[in-house]
CHARMM-style PDB file with segment names, atoms N, HN, CA, C and O in Angstrom:
ATOM      1  N   MET     1     -14.877  17.184  -3.810  1.00  0.00      PROA
ATOM      2  CA  MET     1     -13.911  18.171  -4.248  1.00  0.00      PROA
ATOM      3  C   MET     1     -13.463  18.998  -3.045  1.00  0.00      PROA
ATOM      4  O   MET     1     -14.284  19.428  -2.235  1.00  0.00      PROA
ATOM      5  N   PRO     2     -12.156  19.214  -2.936  1.00  0.00      PROA
ATOM      6  CA  PRO     2     -11.660  20.034  -1.831  1.00  0.00      PROA
ATOM      7  C   PRO     2     -12.129  21.481  -1.978  1.00  0.00      PROA
ATOM      8  O   PRO     2     -12.246  22.003  -3.087  1.00  0.00      PROA
ATOM      9  N   GLN     3     -12.392  22.106  -0.849  1.00  0.00      PROA
ATOM     10  HN  GLN     3     -12.297  21.682   0.052  1.00  0.00      PROA
ATOM     11  CA  GLN     3     -12.893  23.479  -0.854  1.00  0.00      PROA
ATOM     12  C   GLN     3     -11.801  24.509  -0.592  1.00  0.00      PROA
ATOM     13  O   GLN     3     -12.038  25.711  -0.710  1.00  0.00      PROA
ATOM     14  N   SER     4     -10.612  24.045  -0.237  1.00  0.00      PROA
ATOM     15  HN  SER     4     -10.419  23.068  -0.141  1.00  0.00      PROA
ATOM     16  CA  SER     4      -9.513  24.967   0.052  1.00  0.00      PROA
ATOM     17  C   SER     4      -8.188  24.279  -0.257  1.00  0.00      PROA
ATOM     18  O   SER     4      -8.133  23.068  -0.472  1.00  0.00      PROA
ATOM     19  N   ARG     5      -7.126  25.076  -0.274  1.00  0.00      PROA
ATOM     20  HN  ARG     5      -7.170  26.059  -0.100  1.00  0.00      PROA
ATOM     21  CA  ARG     5      -5.788  24.509  -0.492  1.00  0.00      PROA
ATOM     22  C   ARG     5      -5.430  23.547   0.634  1.00  0.00      PROA
ATOM     23  O   ARG     5      -4.819  22.504   0.397  1.00  0.00      PROA
ATOM     24  N   GLU     6      -5.811  23.897   1.854  1.00  0.00      PROA
ATOM     25  HN  GLU     6      -6.307  24.743   2.047  1.00  0.00      PROA
ATOM     26  CA  GLU     6      -5.497  23.051   3.000  1.00  0.00      PROA
ATOM     27  C   GLU     6      -6.203  21.707   2.884  1.00  0.00      PROA
ATOM     28  O   GLU     6      -5.621  20.659   3.164  1.00  0.00      PROA
ATOM     29  N   GLU     7      -7.447  21.751   2.473  1.00  0.00      PROA
ATOM     30  HN  GLU     7      -7.920  22.602   2.246  1.00  0.00      PROA
ATOM     31  CA  GLU     7      -8.198  20.508   2.315  1.00  0.00      PROA
ATOM     32  C   GLU     7      -7.599  19.667   1.183  1.00  0.00      PROA
ATOM     33  O   GLU     7      -7.505  18.446   1.302  1.00  0.00      PROA
ATOM     34  N   ALA     8      -7.199  20.308   0.097  1.00  0.00      PROA
ATOM     35  HN  ALA     8      -7.275  21.301   0.000  1.00  0.00      PROA
ATOM     36  CA  ALA     8      -6.564  19.590  -1.008  1.00  0.00      PROA
ATOM     37  C   ALA     8      -5.256  18.960  -0.546  1.00  0.00      PROA
ATOM     38  O   ALA     8      -4.973  17.809  -0.877  1.00  0.00      PROA
ATOM     39  N   ALA     9      -4.456  19.699   0.214  1.00  0.00      PROA
ATOM     40  HN  ALA     9      -4.686  20.635   0.483  1.00  0.00      PROA
ATOM     41  CA  ALA     9      -3.189  19.171   0.726  1.00  0.00      PROA
ATOM     42  C   ALA     9      -3.445  17.977   1.639  1.00  0.00      PROA
ATOM     43  O   ALA     9      -2.703  16.995   1.608  1.00  0.00      PROA
ATOM     44  N   SER    10      -4.488  18.063   2.445  1.00  0.00      PROA
ATOM     45  HN  SER    10      -5.091  18.861   2.470  1.00  0.00      PROA
ATOM     46  CA  SER    10      -4.838  16.956   3.336  1.00  0.00      PROA
ATOM     47  C   SER    10      -5.236  15.720   2.531  1.00  0.00      PROA
ATOM     48  O   SER    10      -4.836  14.604   2.863  1.00  0.00      PROA
ATOM     49  N   PHE    11      -6.019  15.920   1.479  1.00  0.00      PROA
ATOM     50  HN  PHE    11      -6.344  16.826   1.209  1.00  0.00      PROA
ATOM     51  CA  PHE    11      -6.417  14.800   0.625  1.00  0.00      PROA
ATOM     52  C   PHE    11      -5.196  14.150  -0.011  1.00  0.00      PROA
ATOM     53  O   PHE    11      -5.085  12.924  -0.044  1.00  0.00      PROA
ATOM     54  N   ILE    12      -4.277  14.977  -0.517  1.00  0.00      PROA
ATOM     55  HN  ILE    12      -4.367  15.973  -0.490  1.00  0.00      PROA
ATOM     56  CA  ILE    12      -3.066  14.452  -1.154  1.00  0.00      PROA
ATOM     57  C   ILE    12      -2.236  13.665  -0.144  1.00  0.00      PROA
ATOM     58  O   ILE    12      -1.696  12.606  -0.465  1.00  0.00      PROA
ATOM     59  N   HSD    13      -2.139  14.187   1.076  1.00  0.00      PROA
ATOM     60  HN  HSD    13      -2.578  15.047   1.337  1.00  0.00      PROA
ATOM     61  CA  HSD    13      -1.417  13.475   2.135  1.00  0.00      PROA
ATOM     62  C   HSD    13      -2.061  12.115   2.395  1.00  0.00      PROA
ATOM     63  O   HSD    13      -1.372  11.099   2.479  1.00  0.00      PROA
ATOM     64  N   ASP    14      -3.383  12.107   2.520  1.00  0.00      PROA
ATOM     65  HN  ASP    14      -3.943  12.933   2.452  1.00  0.00      PROA
ATOM     66  CA  ASP    14      -4.098  10.856   2.785  1.00  0.00      PROA
ATOM     67  C   ASP    14      -3.884   9.846   1.661  1.00  0.00      PROA
ATOM     68  O   ASP    14      -3.721   8.653   1.916  1.00  0.00      PROA
ATOM     69  N   ILE    15      -3.884  10.323   0.421  1.00  0.00      PROA
ATOM     70  HN  ILE    15      -4.016  11.292   0.213  1.00  0.00      PROA
ATOM     71  CA  ILE    15      -3.638   9.431  -0.713  1.00  0.00      PROA
ATOM     72  C   ILE    15      -2.249   8.817  -0.594  1.00  0.00      PROA
ATOM     73  O   ILE    15      -2.081   7.617  -0.811  1.00  0.00      PROA
ATOM     74  N   GLY    16      -1.255   9.630  -0.251  1.00  0.00      PROA
ATOM     75  HN  GLY    16      -1.391  10.605  -0.075  1.00  0.00      PROA
ATOM     76  CA  GLY    16       0.110   9.128  -0.092  1.00  0.00      PROA
ATOM     77  C   GLY    16       0.205   8.073   0.993  1.00  0.00      PROA
ATOM     78  O   GLY    16       0.859   7.045   0.816  1.00  0.00      PROA
ATOM     79  N   VAL    17      -0.450   8.330   2.117  1.00  0.00      PROA
ATOM     80  HN  VAL    17      -0.982   9.165   2.261  1.00  0.00      PROA
ATOM     81  CA  VAL    17      -0.441   7.371   3.225  1.00  0.00      PROA
ATOM     82  C   VAL    17      -1.050   6.047   2.778  1.00  0.00      PROA
ATOM     83  O   VAL    17      -0.504   4.980   3.057  1.00  0.00      PROA
ATOM     84  N   ARG    18      -2.170   6.119   2.091  1.00  0.00      PROA
ATOM     85  HN  ARG    18      -2.614   6.986   1.864  1.00  0.00      PROA
ATOM     86  CA  ARG    18      -2.846   4.895   1.649  1.00  0.00      PROA
ATOM     87  C   ARG    18      -2.041   4.161   0.580  1.00  0.00      PROA
ATOM     88  O   ARG    18      -2.030   2.930   0.550  1.00  0.00      PROA
ATOM     89  N   GLN    19      -1.367   4.905  -0.298  1.00  0.00      PROA
ATOM     90  HN  GLN    19      -1.376   5.905  -0.274  1.00  0.00      PROA
ATOM     91  CA  GLN    19      -0.530   4.251  -1.310  1.00  0.00      PROA
ATOM     92  C   GLN    19       0.629   3.509  -0.653  1.00  0.00      PROA
ATOM     93  O   GLN    19       0.983   2.411  -1.081  1.00  0.00      PROA
ATOM     94  N   ARG    20       1.222   4.101   0.382  1.00  0.00      PROA
ATOM     95  HN  ARG    20       0.935   4.993   0.729  1.00  0.00      PROA
ATOM     96  CA  ARG    20       2.309   3.410   1.086  1.00  0.00      PROA
ATOM     97  C   ARG    20       1.781   2.177   1.804  1.00  0.00      PROA
ATOM     98  O   ARG    20       2.457   1.150   1.851  1.00  0.00      PROA
ATOM     99  N   GLU    21       0.586   2.270   2.359  1.00  0.00      PROA
ATOM    100  HN  GLU    21       0.037   3.105   2.321  1.00  0.00      PROA
ATOM    101  CA  GLU    21      -0.017   1.116   3.031  1.00  0.00      PROA
ATOM    102  C   GLU    21      -0.270  -0.013   2.024  1.00  0.00      PROA
ATOM    103  O   GLU    21      -0.014  -1.181   2.317  1.00  0.00      PROA
ATOM    104  N   ILE    22      -0.767   0.341   0.850  1.00  0.00      PROA
ATOM    105  HN  ILE    22      -0.974   1.289   0.612  1.00  0.00      PROA
ATOM    106  CA  ILE    22      -0.990  -0.656  -0.201  1.00  0.00      PROA
ATOM    107  C   ILE    22       0.326  -1.307  -0.595  1.00  0.00      PROA
ATOM    108  O   ILE    22       0.387  -2.524  -0.768  1.00  0.00      PROA
ATOM    109  N   ALA    23       1.381  -0.512  -0.739  1.00  0.00      PROA
ATOM    110  HN  ALA    23       1.332   0.477  -0.598  1.00  0.00      PROA
ATOM    111  CA  ALA    23       2.694  -1.055  -1.116  1.00  0.00      PROA
ATOM    112  C   ALA    23       3.191  -2.037  -0.063  1.00  0.00      PROA
ATOM    113  O   ALA    23       3.758  -3.074  -0.406  1.00  0.00      PROA
ATOM    114  N   ARG    24       2.986  -1.723   1.222  1.00  0.00      PROA
ATOM    115  HN  ARG    24       2.526  -0.880   1.501  1.00  0.00      PROA
ATOM    116  CA  ARG    24       3.400  -2.639   2.293  1.00  0.00      PROA
ATOM    117  C   ARG    24       2.600  -3.936   2.233  1.00  0.00      PROA
ATOM    118  O   ARG    24       3.160  -5.021   2.392  1.00  0.00      PROA
ATOM    119  N   ILE    25       1.306  -3.828   2.007  1.00  0.00      PROA
ATOM    120  HN  ILE    25       0.851  -2.946   1.878  1.00  0.00      PROA
ATOM    121  CA  ILE    25       0.460  -5.021   1.917  1.00  0.00      PROA
ATOM    122  C   ILE    25       0.885  -5.876   0.726  1.00  0.00      PROA
ATOM    123  O   ILE    25       0.970  -7.099   0.834  1.00  0.00      PROA
ATOM    124  N   GLU    26       1.153  -5.228  -0.415  1.00  0.00      PROA
ATOM    125  HN  GLU    26       1.084  -4.235  -0.503  1.00  0.00      PROA
ATOM    126  CA  GLU    26       1.584  -5.975  -1.600  1.00  0.00      PROA
ATOM    127  C   GLU    26       2.916  -6.679  -1.353  1.00  0.00      PROA
ATOM    128  O   GLU    26       3.093  -7.830  -1.754  1.00  0.00      PROA
ATOM    129  N   ALA    27       3.848  -5.997  -0.699  1.00  0.00      PROA
ATOM    130  HN  ALA    27       3.705  -5.063  -0.374  1.00  0.00      PROA
ATOM    131  CA  ALA    27       5.150  -6.608  -0.409  1.00  0.00      PROA
ATOM    132  C   ALA    27       4.973  -7.811   0.510  1.00  0.00      PROA
ATOM    133  O   ALA    27       5.598  -8.850   0.297  1.00  0.00      PROA
ATOM    134  N   ASP    28       4.132  -7.679   1.525  1.00  0.00      PROA
ATOM    135  HN  ASP    28       3.625  -6.835   1.698  1.00  0.00      PROA
ATOM    136  CA  ASP    28       3.874  -8.793   2.439  1.00  0.00      PROA
ATOM    137  C   ASP    28       3.226  -9.957   1.695  1.00  0.00      PROA
ATOM    138  O   ASP    28       3.590 -11.115   1.899  1.00  0.00      PROA
ATOM    139  N   MET    29       2.272  -9.642   0.839  1.00  0.00      PROA
ATOM    140  HN  MET    29       1.976  -8.701   0.673  1.00  0.00      PROA
ATOM    141  CA  MET    29       1.601 -10.676   0.059  1.00  0.00      PROA
ATOM    142  C   MET    29       2.607 -11.401  -0.835  1.00  0.00      PROA
ATOM    143  O   MET    29       2.591 -12.629  -0.921  1.00  0.00      PROA
ATOM    144  N   ASN    30       3.475 -10.649  -1.496  1.00  0.00      PROA
ATOM    145  HN  ASN    30       3.488  -9.651  -1.426  1.00  0.00      PROA
ATOM    146  CA  ASN    30       4.477 -11.268  -2.371  1.00  0.00      PROA
ATOM    147  C   ASN    30       5.439 -12.142  -1.577  1.00  0.00      PROA
ATOM    148  O   ASN    30       5.840 -13.205  -2.049  1.00  0.00      PROA
ATOM    149  N   ASP    31       5.814 -11.705  -0.376  1.00  0.00      PROA
ATOM    150  HN  ASP    31       5.488 -10.841   0.007  1.00  0.00      PROA
ATOM    151  CA  ASP    31       6.672 -12.526   0.480  1.00  0.00      PROA
ATOM    152  C   ASP    31       5.975 -13.835   0.839  1.00  0.00      PROA
ATOM    153  O   ASP    31       6.593 -14.900   0.821  1.00  0.00      PROA
ATOM    154  N   ARG    32       4.693 -13.750   1.162  1.00  0.00      PROA
ATOM    155  HN  ARG    32       4.192 -12.885   1.176  1.00  0.00      PROA
ATOM    156  CA  ARG    32       3.945 -14.958   1.521  1.00  0.00      PROA
ATOM    157  C   ARG    32       3.799 -15.902   0.327  1.00  0.00      PROA
ATOM    158  O   ARG    32       3.888 -17.120   0.477  1.00  0.00      PROA
ATOM    159  N   ILE    33       3.575 -15.336  -0.850  1.00  0.00      PROA
ATOM    160  HN  ILE    33       3.502 -14.346  -0.972  1.00  0.00      PROA
ATOM    161  CA  ILE    33       3.474 -16.163  -2.057  1.00  0.00      PROA
ATOM    162  C   ILE    33       4.798 -16.862  -2.318  1.00  0.00      PROA
ATOM    163  O   ILE    33       4.826 -18.057  -2.612  1.00  0.00      PROA
ATOM    164  N   ALA    34       5.892 -16.122  -2.212  1.00  0.00      PROA
ATOM    165  HN  ALA    34       5.869 -15.151  -1.973  1.00  0.00      PROA
ATOM    166  CA  ALA    34       7.217 -16.711  -2.433  1.00  0.00      PROA
ATOM    167  C   ALA    34       7.483 -17.832  -1.438  1.00  0.00      PROA
ATOM    168  O   ALA    34       8.022 -18.876  -1.807  1.00  0.00      PROA
ATOM    169  N   GLN    35       7.110 -17.625  -0.185  1.00  0.00      PROA
ATOM    170  HN  GLN    35       6.673 -16.777   0.115  1.00  0.00      PROA
ATOM    171  CA  GLN    35       7.317 -18.662   0.828  1.00  0.00      PROA
ATOM    172  C   GLN    35       6.446 -19.875   0.537  1.00  0.00      PROA
ATOM    173  O   GLN    35       6.898 -21.009   0.693  1.00  0.00      PROA
ATOM    174  N   ALA    36       5.202 -19.653   0.117  1.00  0.00      PROA
ATOM    175  HN  ALA    36       4.835 -18.732  -0.009  1.00  0.00      PROA
ATOM    176  CA  ALA    36       4.313 -20.769  -0.205  1.00  0.00      PROA
ATOM    177  C   ALA    36       4.864 -21.579  -1.377  1.00  0.00      PROA
ATOM    178  O   ALA    36       4.813 -22.809  -1.363  1.00  0.00      PROA
ATOM    179  N   LYS    37       5.393 -20.889  -2.390  1.00  0.00      PROA
ATOM    180  HN  LYS    37       5.435 -19.890  -2.401  1.00  0.00      PROA
ATOM    181  CA  LYS    37       5.997 -21.599  -3.531  1.00  0.00      PROA
ATOM    182  C   LYS    37       7.206 -22.403  -3.081  1.00  0.00      PROA
ATOM    183  O   LYS    37       7.392 -23.547  -3.495  1.00  0.00      PROA
ATOM    184  N   LYS    38       8.029 -21.796  -2.229  1.00  0.00      PROA
ATOM    185  HN  LYS    38       7.878 -20.867  -1.893  1.00  0.00      PROA
ATOM    186  CA  LYS    38       9.217 -22.484  -1.721  1.00  0.00      PROA
ATOM    187  C   LYS    38       8.810 -23.727  -0.929  1.00  0.00      PROA
ATOM    188  O   LYS    38       9.399 -24.795  -1.096  1.00  0.00      PROA
ATOM    189  N   ASP    39       7.802 -23.582  -0.070  1.00  0.00      PROA
ATOM    190  HN  ASP    39       7.324 -22.715   0.065  1.00  0.00      PROA
ATOM    191  CA  ASP    39       7.328 -24.714   0.731  1.00  0.00      PROA
ATOM    192  C   ASP    39       6.743 -25.815  -0.158  1.00  0.00      PROA
ATOM    193  O   ASP    39       6.925 -27.000   0.122  1.00  0.00      PROA
ATOM    194  N   ALA    40       6.047 -25.427  -1.223  1.00  0.00      PROA
ATOM    195  HN  ALA    40       5.900 -24.465  -1.451  1.00  0.00      PROA
ATOM    196  CA  ALA    40       5.429 -26.407  -2.112  1.00  0.00      PROA
ATOM    197  C   ALA    40       6.483 -27.192  -2.888  1.00  0.00      PROA
ATOM    198  O   ALA    40       6.278 -28.363  -3.209  1.00  0.00      PROA
ATOM    199  N   GLU    41       7.601 -26.553  -3.187  1.00  0.00      PROA
ATOM    200  HN  GLU    41       7.768 -25.602  -2.927  1.00  0.00      PROA
ATOM    201  CA  GLU    41       8.662 -27.219  -3.938  1.00  0.00      PROA
ATOM    202  C   GLU    41       9.505 -28.134  -3.058  1.00  0.00      PROA
ATOM    203  O   GLU    41      10.204 -29.013  -3.565  1.00  0.00      PROA
ATOM    204  N   ALA    42       9.445 -27.937  -1.762  1.00  0.00      PROA
ATOM    205  HN  ALA    42       8.878 -27.224  -1.350  1.00  0.00      PROA
ATOM    206  CA  ALA    42      10.284 -28.718  -0.841  1.00  0.00      PROA
ATOM    207  C   ALA    42       9.718 -30.101  -0.601  1.00  0.00      PROA
ATOM    208  OT1 ALA    42      10.301 -30.885   0.148  1.00  0.00      PROA
TER     209      ALA     42
END
């Protein structure tokens, strides 16, 4: 649990950073899956 407003704000910032990182990883994964499907159909 955060002990101050600053610590809470820092935690929220870190969560946002990690959520964006997850979104980038998911997008990359989906691109790779799409390419693999395309290659398999060729």
